[in-house]
PDB file with SEQRES, HELIX, SHEET and CRYST1 records, atoms N, CA, C and O in Angstrom:
SEQRES   1 A   85  MET ALA ASN HIS LYS SER ALA LEU LYS LYS ILE ARG ARG          
SEQRES   2 A   85  ASN GLU VAL VAL ARG LEU ARG ASN LYS ILE GLN HIS LYS          
SEQRES   3 A   85  SER ALA ARG ASN SER ILE LYS LYS LEU LYS ASP LEU LYS          
SEQRES   4 A   85  SER LYS LYS ALA ALA ASN LYS LEU PHE PRO SER VAL VAL          
SEQRES   5 A   85  SER LEU LEU ASP LYS LEU VAL LYS ASN ASN VAL ILE HIS          
SEQRES   6 A   85  ALA ASN LYS SER SER ASN LEU LYS SER LYS LEU THR LYS          
SEQRES   7 A   85  HIS ILE SER SER LEU LYS LYS                                  
HELIX    1 AA1 LYS A    5  ASP A   37  1                                  33    
HELIX    2 AA2 LYS A   41  LYS A   60  1                                  20    
HELIX    3 AA3 ALA A   66  SER A   82  1                                  17    
CRYST1    1.000    1.000    1.000  90.00  90.00  90.00 P 1           1          
ATOM      1  N   MET A   1      25.109 -22.616 -18.313  1.00  0.00           N  
ATOM      2  CA  MET A   1      24.529 -23.781 -18.852  1.00  0.00           C  
ATOM      3  C   MET A   1      23.306 -24.035 -18.188  1.00  0.00           C  
ATOM      4  O   MET A   1      23.202 -23.742 -16.997  1.00  0.00           O  
ATOM      5  N   ALA A   2      22.303 -24.580 -18.854  1.00  0.00           N  
ATOM      6  CA  ALA A   2      20.960 -24.844 -18.358  1.00  0.00           C  
ATOM      7  C   ALA A   2      20.977 -25.973 -17.313  1.00  0.00           C  
ATOM      8  O   ALA A   2      21.788 -26.894 -17.412  1.00  0.00           O  
ATOM      9  N   ASN A   3      20.034 -25.899 -16.257  1.00  0.00           N  
ATOM     10  CA  ASN A   3      20.122 -26.824 -15.207  1.00  0.00           C  
ATOM     11  C   ASN A   3      18.906 -27.793 -15.307  1.00  0.00           C  
ATOM     12  O   ASN A   3      18.874 -28.810 -14.615  1.00  0.00           O  
ATOM     13  N   HIS A   4      17.922 -27.479 -16.156  1.00  0.00           N  
ATOM     14  CA  HIS A   4      16.725 -28.260 -16.132  1.00  0.00           C  
ATOM     15  C   HIS A   4      16.610 -28.948 -17.542  1.00  0.00           C  
ATOM     16  O   HIS A   4      17.113 -28.426 -18.537  1.00  0.00           O  
ATOM     17  N   LYS A   5      15.930 -30.136 -17.587  1.00  0.00           N  
ATOM     18  CA  LYS A   5      15.677 -30.817 -18.768  1.00  0.00           C  
ATOM     19  C   LYS A   5      14.969 -30.050 -19.786  1.00  0.00           C  
ATOM     20  O   LYS A   5      15.287 -30.117 -20.973  1.00  0.00           O  
ATOM     21  N   SER A   6      13.900 -29.232 -19.299  1.00  0.00           N  
ATOM     22  CA  SER A   6      13.196 -28.404 -20.262  1.00  0.00           C  
ATOM     23  C   SER A   6      13.930 -27.321 -20.805  1.00  0.00           C  
ATOM     24  O   SER A   6      13.679 -26.933 -21.947  1.00  0.00           O  
ATOM     25  N   ALA A   7      14.875 -26.749 -20.063  1.00  0.00           N  
ATOM     26  CA  ALA A   7      15.722 -25.684 -20.611  1.00  0.00           C  
ATOM     27  C   ALA A   7      16.707 -26.244 -21.588  1.00  0.00           C  
ATOM     28  O   ALA A   7      17.033 -25.546 -22.549  1.00  0.00           O  
ATOM     29  N   LEU A   8      17.221 -27.462 -21.428  1.00  0.00           N  
ATOM     30  CA  LEU A   8      18.002 -28.051 -22.380  1.00  0.00           C  
ATOM     31  C   LEU A   8      17.313 -28.286 -23.717  1.00  0.00           C  
ATOM     32  O   LEU A   8      17.849 -28.028 -24.794  1.00  0.00           O  
ATOM     33  N   LYS A   9      16.099 -28.788 -23.580  1.00  0.00           N  
ATOM     34  CA  LYS A   9      15.283 -29.081 -24.764  1.00  0.00           C  
ATOM     35  C   LYS A   9      14.999 -27.778 -25.464  1.00  0.00           C  
ATOM     36  O   LYS A   9      15.060 -27.717 -26.692  1.00  0.00           O  
ATOM     37  N   LYS A  10      14.689 -26.730 -24.718  1.00  0.00           N  
ATOM     38  CA  LYS A  10      14.400 -25.422 -25.325  1.00  0.00           C  
ATOM     39  C   LYS A  10      15.559 -24.855 -26.109  1.00  0.00           C  
ATOM     40  O   LYS A  10      15.342 -24.199 -27.127  1.00  0.00           O  
ATOM     41  N   ILE A  11      16.863 -25.101 -25.641  1.00  0.00           N  
ATOM     42  CA  ILE A  11      17.990 -24.687 -26.376  1.00  0.00           C  
ATOM     43  C   ILE A  11      18.115 -25.444 -27.611  1.00  0.00           C  
ATOM     44  O   ILE A  11      18.368 -24.855 -28.663  1.00  0.00           O  
ATOM     45  N   ARG A  12      17.952 -26.755 -27.564  1.00  0.00           N  
ATOM     46  CA  ARG A  12      18.029 -27.669 -28.871  1.00  0.00           C  
ATOM     47  C   ARG A  12      16.917 -27.172 -29.830  1.00  0.00           C  
ATOM     48  O   ARG A  12      17.150 -26.991 -31.026  1.00  0.00           O  
ATOM     49  N   ARG A  13      15.736 -26.963 -29.289  1.00  0.00           N  
ATOM     50  CA  ARG A  13      14.621 -26.544 -30.137  1.00  0.00           C  
ATOM     51  C   ARG A  13      14.739 -25.188 -30.816  1.00  0.00           C  
ATOM     52  O   ARG A  13      14.303 -24.986 -31.949  1.00  0.00           O  
ATOM     53  N   ASN A  14      15.352 -24.260 -30.067  1.00  0.00           N  
ATOM     54  CA  ASN A  14      15.552 -22.923 -30.614  1.00  0.00           C  
ATOM     55  C   ASN A  14      16.605 -22.952 -31.792  1.00  0.00           C  
ATOM     56  O   ASN A  14      16.506 -22.137 -32.709  1.00  0.00           O  
ATOM     57  N   GLU A  15      17.533 -23.817 -31.765  1.00  0.00           N  
ATOM     58  CA  GLU A  15      18.490 -23.909 -32.840  1.00  0.00           C  
ATOM     59  C   GLU A  15      17.816 -24.490 -34.089  1.00  0.00           C  
ATOM     60  O   GLU A  15      18.070 -24.047 -35.210  1.00  0.00           O  
ATOM     61  N   VAL A  16      16.979 -25.459 -33.879  1.00  0.00           N  
ATOM     62  CA  VAL A  16      16.281 -26.041 -35.037  1.00  0.00           C  
ATOM     63  C   VAL A  16      15.349 -25.048 -35.705  1.00  0.00           C  
ATOM     64  O   VAL A  16      15.335 -24.911 -36.928  1.00  0.00           O  
ATOM     65  N   VAL A  17      14.566 -24.353 -34.878  1.00  0.00           N  
ATOM     66  CA  VAL A  17      13.680 -23.309 -35.409  1.00  0.00           C  
ATOM     67  C   VAL A  17      14.391 -22.211 -36.158  1.00  0.00           C  
ATOM     68  O   VAL A  17      13.988 -21.789 -37.242  1.00  0.00           O  
ATOM     69  N   ARG A  18      15.482 -21.758 -35.529  1.00  0.00           N  
ATOM     70  CA  ARG A  18      16.295 -20.672 -36.072  1.00  0.00           C  
ATOM     71  C   ARG A  18      16.822 -21.083 -37.412  1.00  0.00           C  
ATOM     72  O   ARG A  18      16.812 -20.248 -38.316  1.00  0.00           O  
ATOM     73  N   LEU A  19      17.266 -22.244 -37.619  1.00  0.00           N  
ATOM     74  CA  LEU A  19      17.768 -22.738 -38.943  1.00  0.00           C  
ATOM     75  C   LEU A  19      16.566 -22.805 -39.879  1.00  0.00           C  
ATOM     76  O   LEU A  19      16.686 -22.365 -41.023  1.00  0.00           O  
ATOM     77  N   ARG A  20      15.499 -23.292 -39.492  1.00  0.00           N  
ATOM     78  CA  ARG A  20      14.397 -23.366 -40.369  1.00  0.00           C  
ATOM     79  C   ARG A  20      13.885 -22.073 -40.863  1.00  0.00           C  
ATOM     80  O   ARG A  20      13.564 -21.918 -42.041  1.00  0.00           O  
ATOM     81  N   ASN A  21      13.803 -21.103 -39.935  1.00  0.00           N  
ATOM     82  CA  ASN A  21      13.351 -19.767 -40.297  1.00  0.00           C  
ATOM     83  C   ASN A  21      14.450 -19.084 -41.296  1.00  0.00           C  
ATOM     84  O   ASN A  21      14.108 -18.320 -42.198  1.00  0.00           O  
ATOM     85  N   LYS A  22      15.705 -19.414 -41.055  1.00  0.00           N  
ATOM     86  CA  LYS A  22      16.721 -18.917 -41.895  1.00  0.00           C  
ATOM     87  C   LYS A  22      16.566 -19.391 -43.338  1.00  0.00           C  
ATOM     88  O   LYS A  22      16.678 -18.636 -44.304  1.00  0.00           O  
ATOM     89  N   ILE A  23      16.303 -20.687 -43.414  1.00  0.00           N  
ATOM     90  CA  ILE A  23      16.148 -21.321 -44.668  1.00  0.00           C  
ATOM     91  C   ILE A  23      14.933 -20.710 -45.462  1.00  0.00           C  
ATOM     92  O   ILE A  23      15.023 -20.340 -46.633  1.00  0.00           O  
ATOM     93  N   GLN A  24      13.872 -20.647 -44.761  1.00  0.00           N  
ATOM     94  CA  GLN A  24      12.546 -20.155 -45.341  1.00  0.00           C  
ATOM     95  C   GLN A  24      12.731 -18.642 -45.705  1.00  0.00           C  
ATOM     96  O   GLN A  24      12.252 -18.197 -46.748  1.00  0.00           O  
ATOM     97  N   HIS A  25      13.381 -17.921 -44.896  1.00  0.00           N  
ATOM     98  CA  HIS A  25      13.552 -16.453 -45.200  1.00  0.00           C  
ATOM     99  C   HIS A  25      14.413 -16.174 -46.542  1.00  0.00           C  
ATOM    100  O   HIS A  25      14.112 -15.355 -47.410  1.00  0.00           O  
ATOM    101  N   LYS A  26      15.544 -17.020 -46.537  1.00  0.00           N  
ATOM    102  CA  LYS A  26      16.440 -17.062 -47.681  1.00  0.00           C  
ATOM    103  C   LYS A  26      15.763 -17.409 -49.003  1.00  0.00           C  
ATOM    104  O   LYS A  26      15.917 -16.710 -50.005  1.00  0.00           O  
ATOM    105  N   SER A  27      14.990 -18.538 -48.979  1.00  0.00           N  
ATOM    106  CA  SER A  27      14.339 -18.924 -50.218  1.00  0.00           C  
ATOM    107  C   SER A  27      13.261 -17.894 -50.651  1.00  0.00           C  
ATOM    108  O   SER A  27      13.060 -17.702 -51.850  1.00  0.00           O  
ATOM    109  N   ALA A  28      12.597 -17.259 -49.741  1.00  0.00           N  
ATOM    110  CA  ALA A  28      11.673 -16.213 -50.065  1.00  0.00           C  
ATOM    111  C   ALA A  28      12.460 -14.976 -50.729  1.00  0.00           C  
ATOM    112  O   ALA A  28      12.023 -14.400 -51.726  1.00  0.00           O  
ATOM    113  N   ARG A  29      13.559 -14.650 -50.143  1.00  0.00           N  
ATOM    114  CA  ARG A  29      14.365 -13.606 -50.764  1.00  0.00           C  
ATOM    115  C   ARG A  29      14.838 -13.901 -52.177  1.00  0.00           C  
ATOM    116  O   ARG A  29      14.826 -13.075 -53.090  1.00  0.00           O  
ATOM    117  N   ASN A  30      15.283 -15.243 -52.276  1.00  0.00           N  
ATOM    118  CA  ASN A  30      15.784 -15.619 -53.681  1.00  0.00           C  
ATOM    119  C   ASN A  30      14.664 -15.558 -54.653  1.00  0.00           C  
ATOM    120  O   ASN A  30      14.900 -15.134 -55.784  1.00  0.00           O  
ATOM    121  N   SER A  31      13.412 -15.958 -54.310  1.00  0.00           N  
ATOM    122  CA  SER A  31      12.303 -16.015 -55.239  1.00  0.00           C  
ATOM    123  C   SER A  31      11.835 -14.586 -55.591  1.00  0.00           C  
ATOM    124  O   SER A  31      11.372 -14.367 -56.710  1.00  0.00           O  
ATOM    125  N   ILE A  32      11.942 -13.607 -54.668  1.00  0.00           N  
ATOM    126  CA  ILE A  32      11.690 -12.165 -54.908  1.00  0.00           C  
ATOM    127  C   ILE A  32      12.699 -11.649 -55.873  1.00  0.00           C  
ATOM    128  O   ILE A  32      12.357 -10.952 -56.828  1.00  0.00           O  
ATOM    129  N   LYS A  33      13.930 -11.977 -55.640  1.00  0.00           N  
ATOM    130  CA  LYS A  33      15.050 -11.520 -56.515  1.00  0.00           C  
ATOM    131  C   LYS A  33      14.788 -12.101 -57.918  1.00  0.00           C  
ATOM    132  O   LYS A  33      14.906 -11.367 -58.899  1.00  0.00           O  
ATOM    133  N   LYS A  34      14.444 -13.368 -58.043  1.00  0.00           N  
ATOM    134  CA  LYS A  34      14.119 -13.960 -59.411  1.00  0.00           C  
ATOM    135  C   LYS A  34      13.009 -13.254 -60.074  1.00  0.00           C  
ATOM    136  O   LYS A  34      13.007 -13.041 -61.286  1.00  0.00           O  
ATOM    137  N   LEU A  35      12.036 -12.880 -59.253  1.00  0.00           N  
ATOM    138  CA  LEU A  35      10.898 -12.242 -59.863  1.00  0.00           C  
ATOM    139  C   LEU A  35      11.215 -10.808 -60.379  1.00  0.00           C  
ATOM    140  O   LEU A  35      10.645 -10.352 -61.370  1.00  0.00           O  
ATOM    141  N   LYS A  36      12.175 -10.093 -59.649  1.00  0.00           N  
ATOM    142  CA  LYS A  36      12.520  -8.767 -60.001  1.00  0.00           C  
ATOM    143  C   LYS A  36      13.403  -8.753 -61.277  1.00  0.00           C  
ATOM    144  O   LYS A  36      13.417  -7.787 -62.039  1.00  0.00           O  
ATOM    145  N   ASP A  37      14.187  -9.947 -61.482  1.00  0.00           N  
ATOM    146  CA  ASP A  37      15.060 -10.037 -62.583  1.00  0.00           C  
ATOM    147  C   ASP A  37      14.322 -10.346 -63.916  1.00  0.00           C  
ATOM    148  O   ASP A  37      14.882 -10.222 -65.005  1.00  0.00           O  
ATOM    149  N   LEU A  38      13.009 -10.763 -63.769  1.00  0.00           N  
ATOM    150  CA  LEU A  38      12.376 -11.130 -65.066  1.00  0.00           C  
ATOM    151  C   LEU A  38      12.020  -9.906 -65.874  1.00  0.00           C  
ATOM    152  O   LEU A  38      11.618  -8.877 -65.330  1.00  0.00           O  
ATOM    153  N   LYS A  39      12.166 -10.025 -67.129  1.00  0.00           N  
ATOM    154  CA  LYS A  39      11.897  -8.910 -68.090  1.00  0.00           C  
ATOM    155  C   LYS A  39      10.503  -9.103 -68.707  1.00  0.00           C  
ATOM    156  O   LYS A  39       9.937  -8.119 -69.182  1.00  0.00           O  
ATOM    157  N   SER A  40       9.915 -10.313 -68.730  1.00  0.00           N  
ATOM    158  CA  SER A  40       8.700 -10.578 -69.328  1.00  0.00           C  
ATOM    159  C   SER A  40       7.525 -10.518 -68.386  1.00  0.00           C  
ATOM    160  O   SER A  40       7.532 -11.189 -67.354  1.00  0.00           O  
ATOM    161  N   LYS A  41       6.468  -9.699 -68.725  1.00  0.00           N  
ATOM    162  CA  LYS A  41       5.346  -9.474 -67.883  1.00  0.00           C  
ATOM    163  C   LYS A  41       4.557 -10.764 -67.667  1.00  0.00           C  
ATOM    164  O   LYS A  41       3.974 -11.015 -66.612  1.00  0.00           O  
ATOM    165  N   LYS A  42       4.577 -11.567 -68.738  1.00  0.00           N  
ATOM    166  CA  LYS A  42       3.791 -12.853 -68.671  1.00  0.00           C  
ATOM    167  C   LYS A  42       4.453 -13.894 -67.646  1.00  0.00           C  
ATOM    168  O   LYS A  42       3.789 -14.578 -66.868  1.00  0.00           O  
ATOM    169  N   ALA A  43       5.764 -13.921 -67.742  1.00  0.00           N  
ATOM    170  CA  ALA A  43       6.481 -14.810 -66.811  1.00  0.00           C  
ATOM    171  C   ALA A  43       6.404 -14.278 -65.410  1.00  0.00           C  
ATOM    172  O   ALA A  43       6.306 -15.057 -64.462  1.00  0.00           O  
ATOM    173  N   ALA A  44       6.445 -12.977 -65.247  1.00  0.00           N  
ATOM    174  CA  ALA A  44       6.286 -12.410 -63.869  1.00  0.00           C  
ATOM    175  C   ALA A  44       4.931 -12.698 -63.282  1.00  0.00           C  
ATOM    176  O   ALA A  44       4.835 -13.084 -62.117  1.00  0.00           O  
ATOM    177  N   ASN A  45       3.912 -12.526 -64.030  1.00  0.00           N  
ATOM    178  CA  ASN A  45       2.539 -12.784 -63.584  1.00  0.00           C  
ATOM    179  C   ASN A  45       2.340 -14.278 -63.190  1.00  0.00           C  
ATOM    180  O   ASN A  45       1.554 -14.638 -62.313  1.00  0.00           O  
ATOM    181  N   LYS A  46       3.156 -15.144 -63.950  1.00  0.00           N  
ATOM    182  CA  LYS A  46       2.983 -16.543 -63.641  1.00  0.00           C  
ATOM    183  C   LYS A  46       3.718 -16.928 -62.364  1.00  0.00           C  
ATOM    184  O   LYS A  46       3.289 -17.868 -61.695  1.00  0.00           O  
ATOM    185  N   LEU A  47       4.822 -16.241 -61.983  1.00  0.00           N  
ATOM    186  CA  LEU A  47       5.619 -16.469 -60.731  1.00  0.00           C  
ATOM    187  C   LEU A  47       5.041 -15.698 -59.584  1.00  0.00           C  
ATOM    188  O   LEU A  47       5.258 -16.127 -58.450  1.00  0.00           O  
ATOM    189  N   PHE A  48       4.329 -14.609 -59.746  1.00  0.00           N  
ATOM    190  CA  PHE A  48       3.901 -13.907 -58.741  1.00  0.00           C  
ATOM    191  C   PHE A  48       3.042 -14.550 -57.606  1.00  0.00           C  
ATOM    192  O   PHE A  48       3.267 -14.263 -56.431  1.00  0.00           O  
ATOM    193  N   PRO A  49       2.030 -15.445 -57.977  1.00  0.00           N  
ATOM    194  CA  PRO A  49       1.259 -16.139 -56.929  1.00  0.00           C  
ATOM    195  C   PRO A  49       2.085 -16.982 -56.013  1.00  0.00           C  
ATOM    196  O   PRO A  49       1.806 -17.104 -54.821  1.00  0.00           O  
ATOM    197  N   SER A  50       3.091 -17.552 -56.576  1.00  0.00           N  
ATOM    198  CA  SER A  50       3.904 -18.492 -55.698  1.00  0.00           C  
ATOM    199  C   SER A  50       4.778 -17.646 -54.733  1.00  0.00           C  
ATOM    200  O   SER A  50       5.032 -18.077 -53.608  1.00  0.00           O  
ATOM    201  N   VAL A  51       5.232 -16.462 -55.158  1.00  0.00           N  
ATOM    202  CA  VAL A  51       5.991 -15.576 -54.277  1.00  0.00           C  
ATOM    203  C   VAL A  51       5.071 -14.988 -53.183  1.00  0.00           C  
ATOM    204  O   VAL A  51       5.518 -14.807 -52.050  1.00  0.00           O  
ATOM    205  N   VAL A  52       3.777 -14.683 -53.504  1.00  0.00           N  
ATOM    206  CA  VAL A  52       2.851 -14.145 -52.511  1.00  0.00           C  
ATOM    207  C   VAL A  52       2.591 -15.260 -51.513  1.00  0.00           C  
ATOM    208  O   VAL A  52       2.525 -15.010 -50.310  1.00  0.00           O  
ATOM    209  N   SER A  53       2.446 -16.465 -51.987  1.00  0.00           N  
ATOM    210  CA  SER A  53       2.111 -17.615 -51.215  1.00  0.00           C  
ATOM    211  C   SER A  53       3.284 -17.805 -50.087  1.00  0.00           C  
ATOM    212  O   SER A  53       3.028 -17.950 -48.892  1.00  0.00           O  
ATOM    213  N   LEU A  54       4.612 -17.785 -50.638  1.00  0.00           N  
ATOM    214  CA  LEU A  54       5.709 -17.770 -49.743  1.00  0.00           C  
ATOM    215  C   LEU A  54       5.655 -16.829 -48.699  1.00  0.00           C  
ATOM    216  O   LEU A  54       5.854 -17.165 -47.531  1.00  0.00           O  
ATOM    217  N   LEU A  55       5.383 -15.604 -49.054  1.00  0.00           N  
ATOM    218  CA  LEU A  55       5.405 -14.479 -48.077  1.00  0.00           C  
ATOM    219  C   LEU A  55       4.334 -14.615 -47.097  1.00  0.00           C  
ATOM    220  O   LEU A  55       4.549 -14.305 -45.926  1.00  0.00           O  
ATOM    221  N   ASP A  56       3.096 -15.094 -47.511  1.00  0.00           N  
ATOM    222  CA  ASP A  56       2.090 -15.331 -46.567  1.00  0.00           C  
ATOM    223  C   ASP A  56       2.372 -16.444 -45.619  1.00  0.00           C  
ATOM    224  O   ASP A  56       1.932 -16.379 -44.471  1.00  0.00           O  
ATOM    225  N   LYS A  57       3.075 -17.458 -46.019  1.00  0.00           N  
ATOM    226  CA  LYS A  57       3.529 -18.522 -45.145  1.00  0.00           C  
ATOM    227  C   LYS A  57       4.474 -18.106 -44.113  1.00  0.00           C  
ATOM    228  O   LYS A  57       4.482 -18.594 -42.983  1.00  0.00           O  
ATOM    229  N   LEU A  58       5.396 -17.051 -44.586  1.00  0.00           N  
ATOM    230  CA  LEU A  58       6.420 -16.523 -43.597  1.00  0.00           C  
ATOM    231  C   LEU A  58       5.700 -15.808 -42.468  1.00  0.00           C  
ATOM    232  O   LEU A  58       6.029 -15.889 -41.284  1.00  0.00           O  
ATOM    233  N   VAL A  59       4.614 -15.051 -42.983  1.00  0.00           N  
ATOM    234  CA  VAL A  59       3.948 -14.176 -41.946  1.00  0.00           C  
ATOM    235  C   VAL A  59       3.236 -15.105 -40.925  1.00  0.00           C  
ATOM    236  O   VAL A  59       3.241 -14.875 -39.716  1.00  0.00           O  
ATOM    237  N   LYS A  60       2.599 -16.211 -41.520  1.00  0.00           N  
ATOM    238  CA  LYS A  60       1.861 -17.012 -40.653  1.00  0.00           C  
ATOM    239  C   LYS A  60       2.729 -17.715 -39.614  1.00  0.00           C  
ATOM    240  O   LYS A  60       2.285 -17.983 -38.497  1.00  0.00           O  
ATOM    241  N   ASN A  61       3.973 -18.012 -39.997  1.00  0.00           N  
ATOM    242  CA  ASN A  61       5.050 -18.722 -39.038  1.00  0.00           C  
ATOM    243  C   ASN A  61       5.715 -17.620 -38.266  1.00  0.00           C  
ATOM    244  O   ASN A  61       6.619 -17.950 -37.498  1.00  0.00           O  
ATOM    245  N   ASN A  62       5.398 -16.395 -38.364  1.00  0.00           N  
ATOM    246  CA  ASN A  62       6.117 -15.264 -37.613  1.00  0.00           C  
ATOM    247  C   ASN A  62       7.562 -15.130 -37.984  1.00  0.00           C  
ATOM    248  O   ASN A  62       8.368 -14.741 -37.139  1.00  0.00           O  
ATOM    249  N   VAL A  63       7.939 -15.435 -39.218  1.00  0.00           N  
ATOM    250  CA  VAL A  63       9.288 -15.251 -39.700  1.00  0.00           C  
ATOM    251  C   VAL A  63       9.484 -13.771 -40.085  1.00  0.00           C  
ATOM    252  O   VAL A  63      10.499 -13.155 -39.762  1.00  0.00           O  
ATOM    253  N   ILE A  64       8.530 -13.256 -40.746  1.00  0.00           N  
ATOM    254  CA  ILE A  64       8.561 -11.832 -41.059  1.00  0.00           C  
ATOM    255  C   ILE A  64       7.279 -11.210 -40.584  1.00  0.00           C  
ATOM    256  O   ILE A  64       6.294 -11.893 -40.304  1.00  0.00           O  
ATOM    257  N   HIS A  65       7.310  -9.878 -40.498  1.00  0.00           N  
ATOM    258  CA  HIS A  65       6.073  -9.094 -40.074  1.00  0.00           C  
ATOM    259  C   HIS A  65       5.087  -8.964 -41.133  1.00  0.00           C  
ATOM    260  O   HIS A  65       5.456  -8.945 -42.307  1.00  0.00           O  
ATOM    261  N   ALA A  66       3.823  -8.871 -40.801  1.00  0.00           N  
ATOM    262  CA  ALA A  66       2.795  -8.821 -41.846  1.00  0.00           C  
ATOM    263  C   ALA A  66       2.892  -7.538 -42.593  1.00  0.00           C  
ATOM    264  O   ALA A  66       2.557  -7.558 -43.777  1.00  0.00           O  
ATOM    265  N   ASN A  67       3.318  -6.391 -42.047  1.00  0.00           N  
ATOM    266  CA  ASN A  67       3.517  -5.187 -42.823  1.00  0.00           C  
ATOM    267  C   ASN A  67       4.658  -5.254 -43.837  1.00  0.00           C  
ATOM    268  O   ASN A  67       4.593  -4.682 -44.925  1.00  0.00           O  
ATOM    269  N   LYS A  68       5.709  -5.979 -43.433  1.00  0.00           N  
ATOM    270  CA  LYS A  68       6.799  -6.219 -44.353  1.00  0.00           C  
ATOM    271  C   LYS A  68       6.429  -6.993 -45.582  1.00  0.00           C  
ATOM    272  O   LYS A  68       6.923  -6.746 -46.682  1.00  0.00           O  
ATOM    273  N   SER A  69       5.545  -7.940 -45.365  1.00  0.00           N  
ATOM    274  CA  SER A  69       5.011  -8.820 -46.379  1.00  0.00           C  
ATOM    275  C   SER A  69       4.122  -7.949 -47.320  1.00  0.00           C  
ATOM    276  O   SER A  69       4.205  -8.046 -48.544  1.00  0.00           O  
ATOM    277  N   SER A  70       3.260  -7.085 -46.685  1.00  0.00           N  
ATOM    278  CA  SER A  70       2.312  -6.206 -47.571  1.00  0.00           C  
ATOM    279  C   SER A  70       3.171  -5.295 -48.338  1.00  0.00           C  
ATOM    280  O   SER A  70       2.805  -5.075 -49.493  1.00  0.00           O  
ATOM    281  N   ASN A  71       4.257  -4.715 -47.915  1.00  0.00           N  
ATOM    282  CA  ASN A  71       5.119  -3.812 -48.538  1.00  0.00           C  
ATOM    283  C   ASN A  71       5.770  -4.471 -49.701  1.00  0.00           C  
ATOM    284  O   ASN A  71       5.787  -3.924 -50.804  1.00  0.00           O  
ATOM    285  N   LEU A  72       6.335  -5.699 -49.468  1.00  0.00           N  
ATOM    286  CA  LEU A  72       6.978  -6.416 -50.494  1.00  0.00           C  
ATOM    287  C   LEU A  72       6.019  -6.767 -51.635  1.00  0.00           C  
ATOM    288  O   LEU A  72       6.393  -6.636 -52.800  1.00  0.00           O  
ATOM    289  N   LYS A  73       4.797  -7.209 -51.335  1.00  0.00           N  
ATOM    290  CA  LYS A  73       3.781  -7.554 -52.358  1.00  0.00           C  
ATOM    291  C   LYS A  73       3.437  -6.310 -53.121  1.00  0.00           C  
ATOM    292  O   LYS A  73       3.345  -6.399 -54.345  1.00  0.00           O  
ATOM    293  N   SER A  74       3.228  -5.106 -52.500  1.00  0.00           N  
ATOM    294  CA  SER A  74       2.929  -3.974 -53.178  1.00  0.00           C  
ATOM    295  C   SER A  74       4.045  -3.492 -54.057  1.00  0.00           C  
ATOM    296  O   SER A  74       3.751  -3.002 -55.147  1.00  0.00           O  
ATOM    297  N   LYS A  75       5.265  -3.581 -53.696  1.00  0.00           N  
ATOM    298  CA  LYS A  75       6.363  -3.234 -54.454  1.00  0.00           C  
ATOM    299  C   LYS A  75       6.459  -4.163 -55.726  1.00  0.00           C  
ATOM    300  O   LYS A  75       6.695  -3.727 -56.853  1.00  0.00           O  
ATOM    301  N   LEU A  76       6.269  -5.369 -55.449  1.00  0.00           N  
ATOM    302  CA  LEU A  76       6.362  -6.428 -56.563  1.00  0.00           C  
ATOM    303  C   LEU A  76       5.205  -6.197 -57.573  1.00  0.00           C  
ATOM    304  O   LEU A  76       5.456  -6.308 -58.773  1.00  0.00           O  
ATOM    305  N   THR A  77       3.990  -5.893 -57.171  1.00  0.00           N  
ATOM    306  CA  THR A  77       2.957  -5.566 -57.963  1.00  0.00           C  
ATOM    307  C   THR A  77       3.250  -4.410 -58.854  1.00  0.00           C  
ATOM    308  O   THR A  77       3.037  -4.485 -60.064  1.00  0.00           O  
ATOM    309  N   LYS A  78       3.695  -3.426 -58.333  1.00  0.00           N  
ATOM    310  CA  LYS A  78       4.171  -2.126 -59.082  1.00  0.00           C  
ATOM    311  C   LYS A  78       5.185  -2.455 -60.082  1.00  0.00           C  
ATOM    312  O   LYS A  78       5.169  -1.946 -61.203  1.00  0.00           O  
ATOM    313  N   HIS A  79       6.100  -3.330 -59.683  1.00  0.00           N  
ATOM    314  CA  HIS A  79       7.236  -3.786 -60.563  1.00  0.00           C  
ATOM    315  C   HIS A  79       6.597  -4.460 -61.812  1.00  0.00           C  
ATOM    316  O   HIS A  79       6.908  -4.129 -62.956  1.00  0.00           O  
ATOM    317  N   ILE A  80       5.696  -5.415 -61.526  1.00  0.00           N  
ATOM    318  CA  ILE A  80       5.136  -6.228 -62.599  1.00  0.00           C  
ATOM    319  C   ILE A  80       4.279  -5.333 -63.547  1.00  0.00           C  
ATOM    320  O   ILE A  80       4.271  -5.492 -64.767  1.00  0.00           O  
ATOM    321  N   SER A  81       3.618  -4.458 -62.944  1.00  0.00           N  
ATOM    322  CA  SER A  81       2.802  -3.587 -63.821  1.00  0.00           C  
ATOM    323  C   SER A  81       3.562  -2.629 -64.687  1.00  0.00           C  
ATOM    324  O   SER A  81       3.057  -2.126 -65.691  1.00  0.00           O  
ATOM    325  N   SER A  82       4.879  -2.368 -64.253  1.00  0.00           N  
ATOM    326  CA  SER A  82       5.668  -1.399 -65.009  1.00  0.00           C  
ATOM    327  C   SER A  82       6.411  -2.207 -66.153  1.00  0.00           C  
ATOM    328  O   SER A  82       7.043  -1.585 -67.007  1.00  0.00           O  
ATOM    329  N   LEU A  83       6.343  -3.509 -66.173  1.00  0.00           N  
ATOM    330  CA  LEU A  83       7.023  -4.258 -67.163  1.00  0.00           C  
ATOM    331  C   LEU A  83       6.326  -4.158 -68.502  1.00  0.00           C  
ATOM    332  O   LEU A  83       5.119  -3.934 -68.593  1.00  0.00           O  
ATOM    333  N   LYS A  84       7.123  -4.331 -69.527  1.00  0.00           N  
ATOM    334  CA  LYS A  84       6.557  -4.337 -70.860  1.00  0.00           C  
ATOM    335  C   LYS A  84       6.139  -5.676 -71.204  1.00  0.00           C  
ATOM    336  O   LYS A  84       6.484  -6.601 -70.469  1.00  0.00           O  
ATOM    337  N   LYS A  85       5.410  -5.903 -72.271  1.00  0.00           N  
ATOM    338  CA  LYS A  85       4.916  -7.296 -72.518  1.00  0.00           C  
ATOM    339  C   LYS A  85       6.074  -8.129 -72.901  1.00  0.00           C  
ATOM    340  O   LYS A  85       5.918  -9.324 -73.156  1.00  0.00           O  
TER     341      LYS A  85                                                      
END                                                                             
């Protein structure tokens, strides 16, 4: 058990941050899955900017690595371009 006030606060804070990161990461994964499930190119192009924005926010907050975000965006772009009208 922690002996200092600051260590106790750090333990509490870590739990809050961990849960927030988990929620953000899960919501991004769900939106990626939703985008991959779309069959319409028009709908996918409409949803794509919001997914990219989510990924960029995760990178900014150090939830995921920048390279992972780039790889995901690249794969999603390829997926959208392969869709039929």
